[in-house]
N, C-alpha and C positions, 0 to 999 in steps of 0.2 A: 656854428661854423660847419663848413663842408670839407671833407677830406677826399682826395682822390689819389690812390697810389698809381703813379704812372709806370713805375718799374724801378728795380734796383734800389737806390736810396733817394729817388726823386718823388716828391709829393707835391700836389697842388692843393693849397689850403685857401679856402675862400671865406673871408669874414662876413658877418651879417651885413656890413655896410658895403659889401662888394669888393673890398680890397683883396687882391689875389697875390699869394706868396708861393713861389716855387722853390723847392730845395734841391740842391745838387743835380742840376739838369745835365744828364750825361750826353756826351757827343758820340760820334762813331768810334768804336773801340773794339779791339780783338775779343772774340768770344762773348760779346754782349750783343744780343740779337733783338732787343726790343725795337719797336718802330721809333722813328725819329720824333723828338718832341717838337710840336708845332703850337703849343699853348702860348697864350699871352699872359703876362703877369705885371704887377706893379712893383714887386720886390723879388729879388733873387738872392737866396741865401746859399752860400757856397762854403762848405767845410774845409775843402782843400781843392787844388786845381789839377788833379789827375783827370785824364780824359773820360773816365767812367763816372765822374761827378761834376764835370764842367766842360762845356763845349757846344751845347745846344744853342741854336739861334732863337732865343726866347723872344717872342714878339711883345710889343708894348713899351719898349725902351725902359725895362725895369731898373730900379735903383739896386746896386750891388751891395750886399752886406757880407763881409768876409773879415777874418782876423779877430784877434782877441779884443776885449774891451766892450764898452757900451756904444750903441748907435741907435738913434731914434729916427724912424721913417714914418711920417704921418703920425698916427696915434699909437704906433707899436714900438716898444722898446726892446731891442735885441741885446743880449749879453753873450759875448763869445769868450770861451775859456780855452787856453792853450792846452793841448794834449798831444799824444803821438800816435802815429800810424803803426807802431810796432812796440815791442817790449824792450827796445834798445835806445830809448830816448830819441827816436827819429833817425838814427844812423842808417837804418835799413830802408825805410819807406818815407821818411820825412814827417812833417808836422800834420796835425789835424786840429780842427776847432770844434768844440762842442758848443751848440747854440741853445739858449733858453729864451723863450719869448711867450708873451701872453696874448691870446686872441679871444675876444668875446668872453673874458673872464676865465678862460681855460689855459692853464700853464702847460706849455709844450717844451719838450726837450728832444733835440735831434743830435745823436751821438756821432754822425758822420762815419768815418772809417776808424773808429777808436780801436787801438791795437793792444791795449793793456788794461789791467784792473784799475779802478779808480781809487785814489787814496782817500783817507778820511776827510782831509781838507777839501779835496775835489768834490766829494759827495756833499759836503756842507755848502760849498759854493753853488752847486746846482740847486740845492734846496728842494722845495716841494715840487713834485711833478704830477700832473694829471694824466698827460699822454706822453709816452716815451717811444720814440722811434729808434730802434736798436738793431745793429748788425748782429747776425747770429751764425754766419757761414764759416767762420774760422779762416785760417791760413793768412789772408790779407788783413783780417780784422780779429777781434775777439771771437772765440768759439762759443759753442752752445753752453758749455759749463761756466765760462766766465760771464757770459751774458746773463745767465741765470743768477749768479751771485750778485751782479750789479742790480738786477731787478729786485732781488730780495732786500738790498740795502736802500734803494731809492723809493721802493714801495709805490710805484705809480698806480693810478686807477685803471689806466688802459695801456697795454703794451702792444705795439705794432712791430712785428719782426720785419726786417729788410735785409738786403745784401746777402741773399742766399741763392744756391743753385736751383734752377728750375728750367722749364722748357725754353726760356729766352736768355738764360745765363748759363754758359758752360764753363765758367771758372772752375778751377780745381778746389772747390769748397763744398760744404755739406748743404743739403736741403733743409727746409724748415723743420722737418720731422724730428731731427736730432734735438732741437731746442724744445719742442713741444712734449717730448717723451716724459711721461709721468706727471705732467702738470694738469691742474684742474682749471676750470674757468676758460677753457679754449672755445672760441667761436670761429668757425670757418664760414666766411661769407662769400657767396658766389657772385661777387661784384667788386669793382674797384672803389666804390663810393661808400662813404660813411658820414653820417651827420652826428655831431657831438655838441651837446648843450651842457653848460656848467651845472644846471639843476638836475640833469639826468645822468650824471656820472655814476658809475656803479659803486656800491659800498665795498664789495670785494673785488680784487684785481681781476680784470678780464684780459685775455690775450686774443686779439682779433687778427685773424689771418685773411688778408684781402687778396683779391685776384688782380693781377697787374692789368692796367688799362691798355698798355701799348705792347 
């Protein structure tokens, strides 16, 4: 499968059979300066409908996957799990859905705008994770310290940080460096693209910092 980090929490995931999945396609939103998404996709996964995660006019008439529970689209089974956008059970920023799905034998988990630590039962529901897409900027989501704890508990093979401050995002959140501090296995790739094969997953956890495409 091929990964492309478009920006913020939006990824384009292309399966070996050509199926294209886009996650959290942001629209026009204050302090978010990424270029507009003009990609086509077959499936659109939306963790919640705030404008920085939902609003792009994705081409290709994609099937929408949102909310908790199971949903099968083509050959891919998506499992959504109810979580919150804050530490007050959603009373501040609302609900969030964590999504787990498998593409080409690789188990993926996108945490959306998770705003709290995961309970033991939530960790168990998520189960095995090969590739974890995790917010690390804090304030609107979990911060670097909480993200680190979640990574330690889920033990993914590959961690891809998202939703952090950079040259295209001027939210009052931290950059990725706070999350990376003191960690081993960090790979900074000067590209937005990454190819992942189940037989080539690392034995020790790697943190891969991608360059936003847009």
